[in-house]
LUMNU-547135 format. One record per atom (N, C-alpha, C, O): residue in one letter; x, y, z. Coordinates in steps of 0.1 Angstrom, whole numbers, plus 5000, padded with zeros to 4 digits. Last residue first. Layout:
BEGIN
AXYZ
...
END
This chain:
BEGIN
F529466973989
F528666853994
F529266733992
F528766623995
F531067143978
F530867153992
F530067043998
F529967024010
K530967093951
K532267053958
K532067063973
K532666993980
N528567193942
N528667053945
N529867003952
N529966903959
I529067453934
I528567433947
I528567283951
I528667253963
D531667593918
D530867463918
D530367433932
D531167393940
L531867923905
L531967843917
L531067713916
L529867733913
S531268103885
S532067983881
S532167883893
S532667773891
T530068303899
T529268233889
T529968113885
T529368013882
M532068393916
M530868343922
M530068263912
M529468163915
E533968493899
E534268373907
E533068313912
E532868193913
G532568713890
G532868603880
G533168473888
G532768363884
F532268933904
F531368823908
F531568703898
F530768613899
Y534269093894
Y534169073908
Y533268963912
Y533468893922
R533869083866
R535069013871
R534969003886
R535668913892
E531669253861
E531569103861
E532769033866
E532568923871
D530969533882
D531769473871
D531769313873
D531769263884
I527769613890
I529069583894
I529769503883
I529069423876
G525069703887
G526169743877
G527569713882
G528469783878
K522869623899
K523669733906
K524769783896
K525369883899
I522369403883
I521369523883
I522169643889
I521969753884
K524369243890
K524269283876
K523369413876
K523669503868
M523869193916
M525069263913
M525069313898
M525569423896
D521469063914
D521469193921
D522769263917
D522669383915
R522368833900
R521368923894
R521369063900
R521369163894
V523968723920
V524568763907
V523668853900
V524068953894
M522068683940
M523268773943
M523868813929
M524168933928
K520468493928
K519868623932
K520968723934
K520868843930
E522268283924
E521568343912
E521068483916
E521168583908
R522768223951
R523868273942
R523268343930
R523768453926
V520268143959
V520868263966
V521968313957
V522068433955
A519867923943
A518968033942
A519568153948
A519368263942
E521967763952
E521967803938
E521067923936
E521368013929
L521067723978
L522367793976
L522367843961
L522867953959
K518667583972
K518667713979
K519867793977
K519767913974
V519767353960
V518867433953
V518767573959
V518767673952
R521267253982
R521967293970
R521067393961
R521567493956
E519167193999
E520167294003
E520867353991
E521167473990
E517966993985
E517167113987
E518167233991
E517967343987
A520066813986
A519566853973
A518866993974
A518967083967
L520166764013
L521366824006
L520966883992
L521366993988
Q517666654017
Q517966774024
Q519166844017
Q519166974015
Q518066424002
Q516966513998
Q517266654004
Q517166753998
K520066304017
K520266334003
K519266443998
K519666533991
I518666274041
I519866364040
I520166404026
I520466514023
V516766084032
V516366214037
V517466314037
V517266434032
S518365874024
S517565944014
S517166084019
S517066174011
G519465814049
G520365854038
G519565934027
G520066034022
E517165734061
E517965854067
E518865904056
E518966024054
Q516665514046
Q515665624046
Q516365754051
Q516165854045
Y518865364052
Y518665404038
Y517665514038
Y517865614030
K518465334080
K519665394075
K519465444061
K519865554058
E515965194079
E516065324086
E517265404081
E517265524078
K516864964067
K515765054060
K515865194066
K515865294058
E518664884086
E519164914073
E518164994065
E518565094059
L516864844108
L517964944109
L518464984095
L518765094093
A515264644097
A514664774101
A515664874101
A515464994097
I517164434095
I516464484083
I515864624085
I515964714077
R517764414122
R518764454113
R518164504100
R518664604095
R515264334132
R515864454137
R516864504127
R516964624124
T514964084118
T513964194116
T514564324120
T514364424113
A517263954128
A517163974114
A516164084111
A516464174103
N516463944155
N517764014151
N517664044137
N518064154133
E514163784153
E514063924159
E515264004154
E515164124150
E515263554143
E514263624135
E514163764140
E514063854132
I516963484165
I517563504152
I516563584143
I516963684136
Q514963454185
Q516063564186
Q516663594173
Q516863704169
E513563244174
E512863364176
E513863484177
E513763584171
Q515663054175
Q515063084162
Q514363224163
Q514463304154
L515963034203
L517063084194
L516563124181
L516963224175
N513462934210
N513963064215
N515063124206
N515063244203
N513562684197
N512462784193
N512962924198
N512763024191
I515762574210
I515762594195
I514762694191
I515062784183
L514662564236
L515862634233
L515962674218
L516262784215
E512462384232
E512262524236
E513462614233
E513262724229
S513962164224
S512962214215
S512662364218
S512662454210
N515362114247
N516062134235
N515162204225
N515562304218
K513162054264
K514062174267
K514862214255
K514962334252
K512161834252
K511261944253
K512162074255
K511962174249
K514361654254
K513861694241
K513061814242
K513161904233
V514461644282
V515561694275
V515161744261
V515561844256
Y511961524287
Y512261654293
Y513361714285
Y513261834282
D512261274274
D511261374269
D511461514274
D511361604267
T514361174289
T514561194275
T513561294270
T513861394262
E513061154314
E514161234313
E514461274298
E514761394295
A511060964306
A510661104311
A511861194310
A511661314306
R512660754300
R511860804290
R511460944294
R511461034285
E513860704326
E514760744314
E513960804303
E514360904297
R511460634339
R512260754344
R513160794332
R513260914330
E510860404325
E509860514325
E510560644329
E510360754323
A512960244331
A512760274317
A511860404316
A511960484308
M512660224358
M513860284353
M513660324339
M514060434335
A510160084359
A510260224365
A511560294360
A511460414357
R510959844347
R509959934341
R510060074346
R509960174339
S512859754366
S513259784352
S512259874345
S512659964338
H511159724388
H512259814388
H512759854374
H513059974371
R509559524378
R508959654382
R510059764382
R509859874378
T511459324374
T510659374363
T510059514366
T510159604358
A512359284400
A513259324390
A512559384378
A512959484372
N509859204412
N510559324417
N511559384406
N511659504403
E509458974397
E508459084397
E509159214401
E508859314395
Y511758824406
Y511558854391
Y510558974390
Y510859064382
E511258814433
E512458874428
E512358914414
E512659024410
E508858664432
E508858804438
E510058884433
E509958994429
R509858434421
R508758504414
R508758644419
R508658744411
K511658354441
K512158384428
K511058464420
K511458554413
Q509758324462
Q510858424464
Q511358454450
Q511558574447
K508258114452
K507658234455
K508658354456
K508458454450
M510257914450
M509557954438
M508958094440
M509058184432
E510757894478
E511857934468
E511257984455
E511758084450
M508357794486
M508857924492
M509957984482
M509958104479
Q508257554473
Q507257654470
Q507757794474
Q507557894467
A510457434485
A510457454470
A509457554467
A509757644458
R509557424511
R510757494508
R510857534493
R511157644489
E507357254507
E507157384512
E508357474509
E508157594505
Q508757024499
Q507757084490
Q507557234494
Q507457324486
K510156974523
K510856994510
K509957064500
K510457154493
E508056934540
E508957044543
E509757074530
E509957194527
Q507056694528
Q506156814529
Q507056934531
Q506857044525
Q509256524533
Q508756554519
Q507956684519
Q508056764510
Q509256524561
Q510356574554
Q510056614539
Q510456714534
L506756404565
L506956544570
L508156604563
L508156724559
K507156154553
K506156244548
K506356394552
K506256484544
R509256064570
R509556084556
R508456174549
R508856264542
A507856064594
A509056154593
A509356174578
A509656284574
M505955864588
M505556004591
M506656104590
M506456214584
D507755654585
D506855694574
D506355834576
D506455914567
L508755634611
L509655664600
L508855714588
L509255804581
T506455584625
T507155704628
T508155744616
T508255854612
D505755344613
D504855454612
D505555584615
D505355684607
M507955194620
M507755214606
M506755334604
M506955414595
D507655204648
D508855254642
D508655284627
D509055394622
R505255074650
R505355214655
R506555274648
R506455394644
K505954824640
K504954904633
K505055044637
K504955134629
K507854754660
K508354764646
K507354844638
K507754924630
K506154744682
K507254844682
K507754864667
K508054974663
Q504554534674
Q503954664676
Q505054774676
Q504854884670
A506454334672
A505754374660
A505054504662
A505154594652
E507254334699
E508254364689
E507554404676
E507954504669
V504854254711
V505454384715
V506454424704
V506454544700
L504554004698
L503554104696
L504154244699
L503954344692
Q506753874709
Q506653884694
Q505654004691
Q505954084682
K506053884736
K507353954731
K507253974716
K507654084711
Q503853724734
Q503753864739
Q504953944734
Q504854064730
R504953494726
R503953554717
R503853704721
R503753794712
Y506553444749
Y507253464735
Y506253534726
Y506653624718
K504653434768
K505653544769
K506353564755
K506553674751
R503353204758
R502553324760
R503553444760
R503353544754
E505453024761
E504953054748
E504153184748
E504253264738
A505753034788
A506953074780
A506453104766
A506853204760
D503252944795
D503653074800
D504853124791
D504853244787
E503452694784
E502452784779
E502752924783
E502653014775
M505552594799
M505752604785
M504652704779
M505052784770
A504452614824
A505652694822
A505852704807
A506252814802
R502352434820
R502052574823
R503252664820
R503152774815
R503852204815
R502952254805
R502652404807
R502652484798
A505152194840
A505952204828
A505052264817
A505552344809
R502952174856
R503852284858
R504652304845
R504852424841
L502051924847
L501152044846
L502052174847
L501752274840
E504251774853
E503851784839
E502951904837
E503151984827
D504151804880
D505351844873
D505051864858
D505451964851
L501651684884
L501951824888
L503151884881
L503151994876
E502251434875
E501251514869
E501351664872
E501251744863
S504251374893
S504651374879
S503551454871
S503851524862
Q502751374916
Q503851464915
Q504251484900
Q504551594896
R501051174910
R500551304912
R501551414910
R501351514904
D502950974909
D502051004897
D501551144898
D501551224889
M503850994935
M504751014924
M504051044911
M504451134903
T501550924947
T502151054951
T503151084939
T503151204935
R501350664937
R500350764934
R500850904937
R500551004929
E503550554947
E503450564932
E502450674929
E502550754920
Q503050574973
Q504250644968
Q504150654953
Q504450764948
E500850424974
E500750554979
E501950634973
E501750744968
F502050184967
F500950234959
F500750384962
F500550464953
L503650154988
L504250164975
L503250224965
L503550314957
L501850125007
L502850235008
L503450254994
L503550374990
K500849885000
K500050005000
K500950125000
K500650224993
END
């Protein structure tokens, strides 16, 4: 009986050992599966994080490219605007210079015309003055001739000898003019 008890105890012990071994194995298997699950979850998280980091990096790259394009567009627009303003300023300066040159040319032409008109007027005046003087001299000559004729006649009437007034009759009055 004792042997039977011992066997039974041993059987029970062996069942317990077997149960413990099975439980230990199940526990080890559960831990292994849990470890596999944790590793799979960690791997998925890492992949998700990496994927998100890649997407974020790609988005940042696109944003940088867009910013760069925007800056280049703004630089181009600024350069174009500056170029247009410069061309407009140069055109305005050119127009101003042309206007001033035109005004100067017109003023000079007016002065030239005024000077020519004044010169012509002075020449006409000079010729008219010359004509007036010529006329006055002619009138003076006529008067002197008349005075000489009267004097010669008076002398003849008074009976003065012709040799005294001969010089007067032969005198050329034109020499005095």
